[in-house]
Backbone as numpy.savetxt, mean C-alpha at the origin, in Angstrom:
# Nx Ny Nz CAx CAy CAz Cx Cy Cz
-7.54 2.44 -12.44 -8.34 3.14 -13.41 -9.14 2.18 -14.29
-9.21 0.94 -13.91 -9.94 -0.03 -14.72 -11.41 0.32 -14.82
-11.96 1.04 -13.83 -13.37 1.37 -13.88 -13.67 2.32 -15.04
-12.63 3.00 -15.55 -12.83 3.84 -16.72 -13.01 2.98 -17.97
-12.57 1.73 -17.87 -12.69 0.76 -18.96 -13.21 -0.54 -18.36
-14.49 -0.57 -17.95 -15.02 -1.72 -17.22 -14.92 -3.03 -17.98
-14.90 -2.97 -19.32 -14.82 -4.21 -20.09 -13.47 -4.90 -19.87
-12.44 -4.13 -19.47 -11.13 -4.72 -19.23 -11.02 -5.32 -17.83
-11.89 -4.88 -16.91 -11.79 -5.32 -15.52 -12.75 -6.43 -15.18
-13.72 -6.69 -16.03 -14.75 -7.67 -15.74 -14.15 -9.06 -15.53
-14.53 -9.69 -14.42 -14.09 -11.04 -14.11 -12.58 -11.17 -14.04
-11.91 -10.11 -13.61 -10.45 -10.14 -13.47 -10.08 -9.71 -12.06
-9.32 -10.54 -11.36 -8.94 -10.21 -9.99 -7.77 -9.25 -9.97
-7.57 -8.62 -8.82 -6.43 -7.72 -8.66 -5.12 -8.44 -8.96
-5.01 -9.67 -8.51 -3.76 -10.41 -8.69 -3.47 -10.69 -10.15
-4.51 -10.86 -10.97 -4.28 -11.11 -12.38 -4.01 -9.83 -13.15
-4.56 -8.72 -12.66 -4.37 -7.44 -13.35 -3.10 -6.73 -12.91
-2.72 -6.91 -11.65 -1.56 -6.22 -11.10 -0.64 -7.25 -10.45
0.37 -7.68 -11.19 1.30 -8.66 -10.64 2.38 -7.93 -9.83
3.06 -8.70 -8.97 4.09 -8.13 -8.10 5.46 -8.29 -8.73
6.26 -7.24 -8.70 7.62 -7.32 -9.24 8.42 -8.40 -8.54
8.17 -8.58 -7.25 8.91 -9.58 -6.49 8.62 -11.00 -6.97
7.48 -11.18 -7.64 7.07 -12.52 -8.05 7.28 -12.76 -9.54
7.88 -11.81 -10.24 8.05 -11.96 -11.69 9.07 -13.04 -12.01
8.85 -13.72 -13.13 9.76 -14.77 -13.60 9.97 -14.61 -15.10
10.84 -15.41 -15.64 11.18 -15.30 -17.06 9.97 -15.55 -17.96
9.04 -16.37 -17.48 7.86 -16.68 -18.29 6.63 -15.88 -17.85
6.86 -14.75 -17.19 5.77 -13.90 -16.72 4.93 -13.45 -17.91
3.64 -13.77 -17.93 2.79 -13.38 -19.06 2.68 -11.87 -19.24
2.93 -11.11 -18.16 2.84 -9.66 -18.26 3.93 -9.06 -19.13
4.99 -9.84 -19.42 6.03 -9.34 -20.31 5.48 -9.05 -21.70
4.45 -9.78 -22.09 3.88 -9.62 -23.42 2.63 -8.75 -23.42
2.24 -8.28 -22.27 1.03 -7.46 -22.19 1.27 -6.09 -22.80
0.27 -5.52 -23.45 0.44 -4.18 -24.03 0.47 -3.11 -22.94
1.12 -2.02 -23.23 1.13 -0.88 -22.31 -0.24 -0.19 -22.34
-0.64 0.45 -21.25 0.11 0.57 -20.00 -0.07 -0.65 -19.11
1.01 -1.09 -18.50 0.96 -2.21 -17.57 1.12 -1.69 -16.15
0.54 -2.42 -15.21 0.59 -1.99 -13.81 1.22 -3.10 -12.97
2.19 -2.73 -12.15 2.83 -3.67 -11.25 2.80 -3.11 -9.83
2.74 -3.99 -8.87 2.84 -3.60 -7.48 4.18 -4.06 -6.92
4.62 -3.42 -5.86 5.89 -3.85 -5.25 6.05 -3.26 -3.85
6.84 -3.97 -3.03 7.28 -3.44 -1.75 8.78 -3.16 -1.79
9.40 -3.32 -2.95 10.85 -3.17 -3.06 11.29 -1.74 -2.77
12.47 -1.57 -2.15 13.03 -0.22 -1.98 13.49 0.31 -3.33
13.71 1.62 -3.46 14.03 2.20 -4.77 15.28 1.65 -5.42
16.30 1.27 -4.62 17.54 0.77 -5.23 17.42 -0.65 -5.77
16.26 -1.30 -5.55 16.04 -2.64 -6.07 15.02 -2.66 -7.21
14.54 -1.50 -7.60 13.61 -1.43 -8.72 14.35 -1.70 -10.03
13.64 -2.18 -11.05 14.27 -2.33 -12.37 14.87 -1.01 -12.81
16.03 -1.06 -13.48 16.73 0.16 -13.87 15.88 1.05 -14.77
14.98 0.44 -15.55 14.16 1.21 -16.48 13.18 2.14 -15.76
12.86 1.85 -14.51 11.95 2.72 -13.77 12.52 4.13 -13.70
13.84 4.22 -13.52 14.49 5.53 -13.46 14.85 6.03 -14.85
15.48 5.18 -15.66 15.96 5.64 -16.96 14.83 6.04 -17.91
13.72 5.33 -17.84 12.58 5.63 -18.71 11.51 6.47 -18.02
11.82 6.86 -16.78 10.88 7.68 -16.00 9.49 7.07 -15.96
9.46 5.78 -15.65 8.19 5.07 -15.49 7.41 5.71 -14.35
6.14 5.92 -14.55 5.33 6.57 -13.52 5.13 5.62 -12.33
5.46 6.12 -11.15 5.35 5.33 -9.93 4.43 6.04 -8.94
3.54 5.27 -8.33 2.62 5.81 -7.32 3.00 5.18 -5.99
3.38 5.99 -5.03 3.82 5.50 -3.72 2.75 5.81 -2.68
2.11 4.76 -2.17 1.08 4.93 -1.16 1.71 4.69 0.21
1.57 5.66 1.09 2.15 5.52 2.42 1.12 5.90 3.47
1.42 5.46 4.68 0.44 5.54 5.77 1.18 5.81 7.08
0.52 6.41 8.04 1.23 6.67 9.29 1.70 5.33 9.89
2.93 5.28 10.34 3.55 4.01 10.70 2.95 3.29 11.91
2.25 4.00 12.75 1.61 3.32 13.88 0.48 2.42 13.37
-0.27 2.91 12.42 -1.31 2.09 11.82 -0.71 1.00 10.93
0.41 1.29 10.29 1.10 0.26 9.51 1.51 -0.89 10.44
2.05 -0.56 11.59 2.45 -1.56 12.58 1.27 -2.45 12.95
0.14 -1.85 13.28 -1.04 -2.62 13.70 -1.56 -3.48 12.56
-1.68 -2.89 11.37 -2.17 -3.64 10.22 -1.23 -4.79 9.88
0.07 -4.53 9.93 1.09 -5.53 9.62 1.03 -6.68 10.63
0.80 -6.34 11.89 0.71 -7.36 12.94 -0.43 -8.33 12.64
-1.58 -7.79 12.29 -2.72 -8.65 11.99 -2.51 -9.43 10.69
-1.86 -8.80 9.71 -1.59 -9.49 8.45 -0.64 -10.66 8.68
0.38 -10.43 9.50 1.35 -11.49 9.79 0.71 -12.67 10.51
-0.35 -12.41 11.26 -1.08 -13.49 11.92 -1.88 -14.33 10.93
-2.20 -13.73 9.78 -3.03 -14.41 8.79 -2.22 -15.07 7.68
-1.15 -14.41 7.26 -0.38 -14.86 6.09 0.43 -16.11 6.43
0.11 -17.22 5.79 0.74 -18.50 6.10 2.26 -18.50 5.88
2.78 -17.91 4.78 4.23 -17.95 4.57 5.04 -17.14 5.59
4.38 -16.22 6.31 5.09 -15.37 7.26 5.11 -16.00 8.64
6.12 -15.66 9.40 6.20 -16.14 10.78 5.13 -15.45 11.62
4.35 -16.23 12.34 3.29 -15.68 13.16 3.88 -14.98 14.39
3.53 -13.70 14.62 4.07 -12.99 15.79 3.69 -13.71 17.08
4.64 -13.79 18.00 4.38 -14.41 19.29 3.52 -13.51 20.17
3.71 -12.21 20.02 2.93 -11.25 20.80 3.02 -9.89 20.13
2.08 -9.01 20.45 2.13 -7.66 19.89 3.36 -6.93 20.40
3.70 -7.16 21.67 4.86 -6.50 22.26 6.14 -6.84 21.50
6.31 -8.12 21.17 7.50 -8.54 20.44 7.50 -7.96 19.03
6.34 -7.99 18.36 6.25 -7.47 17.00 6.48 -5.96 16.99
6.02 -5.30 18.02 6.23 -3.85 18.16 7.72 -3.53 18.10
8.52 -4.26 18.87 9.95 -4.00 18.89 10.62 -4.39 17.58
10.17 -5.49 16.98 10.72 -5.90 15.69 10.45 -4.84 14.62
9.26 -4.24 14.67 8.92 -3.21 13.71 9.83 -1.99 13.89
10.03 -1.56 15.11 10.91 -0.41 15.36 12.34 -0.70 14.93
12.77 -1.96 15.07 14.14 -2.35 14.70 14.28 -2.66 13.21
13.18 -2.65 12.49 13.24 -2.96 11.07 13.44 -4.43 10.77
13.12 -5.29 11.74 13.33 -6.73 11.58 12.02 -7.43 11.23
11.35 -6.89 10.20 10.11 -7.45 9.71 10.22 -7.59 8.20
9.23 -8.21 7.58 9.23 -8.41 6.14 9.43 -7.09 5.40
10.37 -7.08 4.47 10.76 -5.93 3.66 11.46 -4.84 4.48
11.85 -5.16 5.70 12.70 -4.26 6.46 12.01 -3.06 7.09
12.78 -2.02 7.30 12.34 -0.86 8.07 11.37 0.04 7.30
10.22 0.32 7.91 9.29 1.30 7.33 9.97 2.65 7.23
10.72 3.01 8.25 11.38 4.31 8.30 12.35 4.48 7.13
13.14 3.44 6.87 14.09 3.50 5.76 13.36 3.53 4.41
12.33 2.73 4.29 11.59 2.61 3.02 11.02 3.97 2.61
10.31 4.62 3.52 9.70 5.92 3.22 10.78 6.97 2.99
11.82 6.96 3.80 12.89 7.95 3.66 13.60 7.82 2.31
13.83 6.58 1.89 14.55 6.35 0.63 13.72 6.77 -0.57
12.42 6.51 -0.53 11.58 6.95 -1.64 11.42 8.47 -1.64
11.37 9.05 -0.47 11.29 10.51 -0.40 12.55 11.14 -0.96
13.71 10.55 -0.64 14.99 11.06 -1.13 15.13 10.89 -2.64
14.42 9.88 -3.19 14.54 9.58 -4.62 13.49 10.30 -5.46
12.74 11.20 -4.86 11.61 11.83 -5.56 12.06 12.67 -6.73
13.32 13.14 -6.73 13.82 13.93 -7.86 14.42 13.07 -8.96
14.67 11.79 -8.65 15.20 10.88 -9.66 14.11 10.02 -10.30
13.04 9.80 -9.57 11.95 8.98 -10.07 10.74 9.85 -10.43
9.95 9.35 -11.36 8.70 10.04 -11.72 7.63 9.51 -10.78
7.56 10.09 -9.59 6.79 9.48 -8.50 5.72 10.42 -7.96
4.59 9.82 -7.65 3.45 10.55 -7.07 3.14 9.94 -5.72
3.19 10.75 -4.65 2.94 10.25 -3.31 1.45 10.38 -2.97
0.90 9.30 -2.46 -0.50 9.27 -2.03 -0.54 8.87 -0.56
-1.13 9.70 0.27 -1.23 9.40 1.69 -2.55 8.68 1.97
-2.45 7.53 2.61 -3.62 6.70 2.86 -4.73 7.46 3.57
-4.36 8.25 4.56 -5.36 8.99 5.32 -6.11 9.99 4.44
-5.42 10.53 3.43 -6.09 11.46 2.51 -7.10 10.74 1.62
-6.84 9.45 1.36 -7.81 8.65 0.61 -9.09 8.50 1.41
-8.96 8.41 2.72 -10.13 8.30 3.58 -10.87 9.63 3.70
-10.11 10.72 3.71 -10.73 12.04 3.87 -11.39 12.54 2.59
-10.73 12.33 1.47 -11.22 12.88 0.20 -10.80 11.96 -0.94
-11.48 10.82 -1.04 -11.12 9.82 -2.05 -11.24 10.39 -3.47
-12.30 11.12 -3.72 -12.48 11.66 -5.07 -11.39 12.66 -5.43
-11.04 13.50 -4.49 -9.98 14.47 -4.74 -8.65 13.80 -5.05
-8.37 12.70 -4.34 -7.13 11.96 -4.59 -7.17 11.24 -5.93
-8.32 10.74 -6.33 -8.46 10.10 -7.63 -8.23 11.12 -8.74
-8.75 12.33 -8.58 -8.55 13.38 -9.58 -7.06 13.71 -9.71
-6.36 13.82 -8.59 -4.92 14.08 -8.62 -4.18 12.95 -9.32
-4.58 11.72 -9.04 -3.94 10.56 -9.64 -4.19 10.55 -11.15
-5.39 10.88 -11.58 -5.69 10.97 -13.01 -4.77 11.97 -13.69
-4.58 13.11 -13.05 -3.71 14.14 -13.63 -2.27 13.62 -13.77
-1.78 12.94 -12.74 -0.42 12.40 -12.78 -0.27 11.36 -13.88
-1.29 10.51 -14.05 -1.23 9.43 -15.03 -1.61 9.89 -16.43
-2.03 11.13 -16.56 -2.42 11.63 -17.88 -3.74 11.07 -18.36
-4.65 10.79 -17.42 -5.95 10.22 -17.75 -7.03 11.30 -17.62
-7.64 11.64 -18.73 -8.69 12.66 -18.74 -10.04 11.95 -18.69
-10.50 11.64 -17.49 -11.74 10.89 -17.32 -12.93 11.82 -17.16
-14.07 11.34 -17.58 -15.31 12.08 -17.37 -15.67 12.02 -15.88
-16.57 12.89 -15.47 -17.03 12.87 -14.08 -17.68 11.52 -13.75
-18.39 10.97 -14.71 -19.05 9.68 -14.50 -18.02 8.57 -14.30
-16.96 8.58 -15.09 -15.92 7.56 -14.95 -15.20 7.69 -13.62
-14.95 8.93 -13.19 -14.31 9.15 -11.90 -15.20 8.65 -10.77
-16.50 8.90 -10.91 -17.45 8.41 -9.90 -17.39 6.89 -9.80
-17.24 6.20 -10.92 -17.14 4.74 -10.92 -15.88 4.28 -10.21
-14.77 4.97 -10.49 -13.51 4.64 -9.83 -13.64 4.81 -8.32
-14.21 5.94 -7.91 -14.35 6.23 -6.48 -15.24 5.19 -5.80
-16.38 4.90 -6.41 -17.32 3.96 -5.80 -16.70 2.58 -5.67
-15.97 2.14 -6.66 -15.35 0.81 -6.63 -14.15 0.75 -5.70
-13.59 1.92 -5.35 -12.37 1.95 -4.55 -12.61 2.17 -3.07
-13.87 2.29 -2.65 -14.13 2.42 -1.23 -13.78 1.11 -0.53
-13.38 1.19 0.71 -13.01 -0.02 1.45 -14.20 -0.97 1.55
-15.38 -0.42 1.78 -16.57 -1.25 1.92 -16.81 -2.09 0.68
-16.70 -1.48 -0.49 -16.95 -2.21 -1.73 -15.83 -3.18 -2.06
-14.59 -2.78 -1.80 -13.46 -3.67 -2.09 -13.50 -4.91 -1.19
-13.93 -4.73 0.05 -13.96 -5.86 0.98 -14.97 -6.92 0.56
-16.02 -6.50 -0.14 -17.05 -7.46 -0.56 -16.91 -7.87 -2.02
-15.95 -7.28 -2.72 -15.73 -7.60 -4.12 -14.76 -8.76 -4.25
-15.18 -9.92 -4.76 -14.28 -11.07 -4.86 -13.07 -10.83 -5.75
-13.14 -9.83 -6.62 -11.99 -9.50 -7.46 -10.99 -8.59 -6.75
-11.36 -8.12 -5.56 -10.49 -7.18 -4.85 -10.13 -7.61 -3.44
-10.85 -8.58 -2.87 -10.64 -8.89 -1.45 -9.70 -10.07 -1.18
-9.12 -10.63 -2.22 -8.12 -11.71 -2.09 -8.66 -12.95 -1.39
-9.96 -13.15 -1.48 -10.54 -14.33 -0.85 -10.07 -15.63 -1.50
-9.64 -15.54 -2.78 -9.15 -16.75 -3.43 -7.90 -17.28 -2.74
-7.13 -16.39 -2.12 -5.93 -16.83 -1.39 -6.31 -17.49 -0.07
-7.43 -17.05 0.51 -7.93 -17.71 1.72 -8.40 -19.12 1.36
-9.06 -19.23 0.22 -9.54 -20.54 -0.22 -8.37 -21.47 -0.57
-7.27 -20.89 -1.01 -6.08 -21.70 -1.33 -5.21 -21.93 -0.09
-5.70 -21.47 1.05 -5.03 -21.63 2.35 -3.69 -20.89 2.41
-3.59 -19.80 1.63 -2.43 -18.92 1.77 -2.61 -17.99 2.96
-3.87 -17.74 3.32 -4.21 -16.95 4.49 -5.03 -17.80 5.45
-4.92 -17.49 6.74 -5.68 -18.20 7.75 -7.05 -17.55 7.98
-7.17 -16.27 7.62 -8.42 -15.54 7.82 -8.45 -14.37 6.85
-9.59 -13.69 6.78 -9.69 -12.53 5.91 -8.64 -11.50 6.30
-8.06 -10.85 5.28 -6.99 -9.89 5.56 -7.45 -8.44 5.49
-8.61 -8.19 4.92 -9.14 -6.82 4.89 -9.96 -6.61 6.15
-9.43 -5.85 7.10 -10.05 -5.75 8.42 -10.99 -4.55 8.54
-10.42 -3.36 8.74 -11.22 -2.19 9.06 -11.15 -1.07 8.03
-9.97 -0.85 7.46 -9.82 0.23 6.50 -10.00 1.59 7.11
-9.54 1.77 8.34 -9.70 3.04 9.05 -8.33 3.61 9.40
-8.33 4.82 9.91 -7.12 5.45 10.43 -7.22 5.55 11.95
-6.10 5.64 12.61 -5.99 5.81 14.06 -6.32 4.55 14.86
-6.34 3.39 14.21 -6.61 2.15 14.96 -5.48 1.85 15.93
-4.32 2.46 15.72 -3.19 2.24 16.62 -3.55 2.61 18.07
-4.49 3.53 18.24 -4.88 3.95 19.59 -5.54 2.82 20.36
-6.03 1.80 19.65 -6.65 0.65 20.30 -5.64 -0.46 20.61
-4.38 -0.26 20.27 -3.38 -1.31 20.43 -2.16 -0.87 21.24
-1.66 0.33 20.99 -0.44 0.77 21.65 -0.72 1.25 23.08
0.13 0.85 24.01 0.04 1.37 25.36 0.63 2.77 25.39
0.44 3.47 26.48 1.00 4.81 26.61 2.52 4.76 26.47
3.14 3.76 27.10 4.59 3.62 27.04 5.06 3.30 25.61
4.33 2.42 24.93 4.70 2.07 23.56 4.55 3.28 22.63
3.49 4.03 22.82 3.28 5.21 22.00 4.39 6.24 22.20
4.82 6.40 23.45 5.90 7.33 23.75 7.20 6.84 23.11
7.47 5.55 23.20 8.68 4.99 22.61 8.66 5.14 21.09
7.49 4.90 20.50 7.36 5.03 19.05 7.65 6.47 18.62
7.09 7.42 19.35 7.31 8.83 19.02 8.79 9.19 19.08
9.50 8.64 20.06 10.93 8.91 20.19 11.70 8.39 18.98
11.38 7.17 18.57 12.06 6.56 17.43 11.73 7.33 16.15
10.45 7.67 15.99 10.03 8.40 14.79 10.74 9.75 14.71
10.80 10.46 15.81 11.44 11.77 15.83 12.91 11.68 15.44
13.58 10.64 15.90 15.00 10.48 15.61 15.23 10.05 14.16
14.47 9.08 13.69 14.72 8.51 12.36 14.17 9.38 11.23
13.12 10.14 11.50 12.44 10.86 10.43 12.56 12.38 10.55
13.57 12.85 11.26 13.68 14.28 11.51 13.89 15.11 10.24
14.38 14.50 9.17 14.58 15.24 7.93 13.52 14.91 6.87
12.52 14.12 7.23 11.50 13.72 6.27 10.59 14.90 5.94
10.43 15.25 4.64 9.57 16.37 4.28 8.09 16.02 4.28
7.75 14.74 4.47 6.36 14.31 4.50 5.81 14.41 5.92
4.55 14.73 6.04 3.92 14.89 7.35 2.89 13.79 7.59
2.99 13.11 8.70 2.06 12.04 9.04 0.76 12.61 9.61
-0.33 11.91 9.34 -1.62 12.20 9.97 -1.85 11.11 10.99
-1.74 11.45 12.27 -1.78 10.45 13.32 -3.20 10.13 13.79
-4.09 11.09 13.75 -5.43 10.87 14.28 -6.48 11.40 13.32
-7.56 10.63 13.19 -8.70 11.02 12.37 -9.96 10.57 13.06
-10.98 11.40 13.02 -12.26 10.97 13.56 -12.91 10.00 12.61
-13.54 8.97 13.15 -14.12 7.94 12.31 -15.58 8.24 12.00
């Protein structure tokens, strides 16, 4: 929502405005920042700070169909220097299904947050819906966060949040990490849905569907597997 207050976002990168809970330390400057503060995380719900539940801190959970997560994660792992580079897509495919990747199982992560929806003050955002109706999703997010923005301010948020603009915005595309050699190549690739169809074989897709059906049979969330580009 920084676009509603552009003077606060000017010349500030995503990494400086939104720090990761996993990277926090005792001397974290964000400890002294005024509210509202924004943090990002990949942590499962049982590893969140206790205050997230006790104080009903507002949490926004962005999730995406896992086949596209697999493909995106594969390419990210090839770029991110601290991560082990996948030997092949086939091997990474099996590691993903087994939950033997960074931050563990996608299936467990989504299931655990879904199960915790009555304990946490949480708003679920589906990535594919951001592609279909970005403005509509921004309006919903404003309502959840208690932000009464003008139509003009919402338009600014939407325009700045498109994949095309974020990929070319030095404050949003993490190019400084490429320059610091934390990444081997640009990490913002396509920003589309259904790219999994260009990577998974028929057999892999069938195997994935079997695993998804077994692991997510009680999940109340519905995946969007295909979208026209």
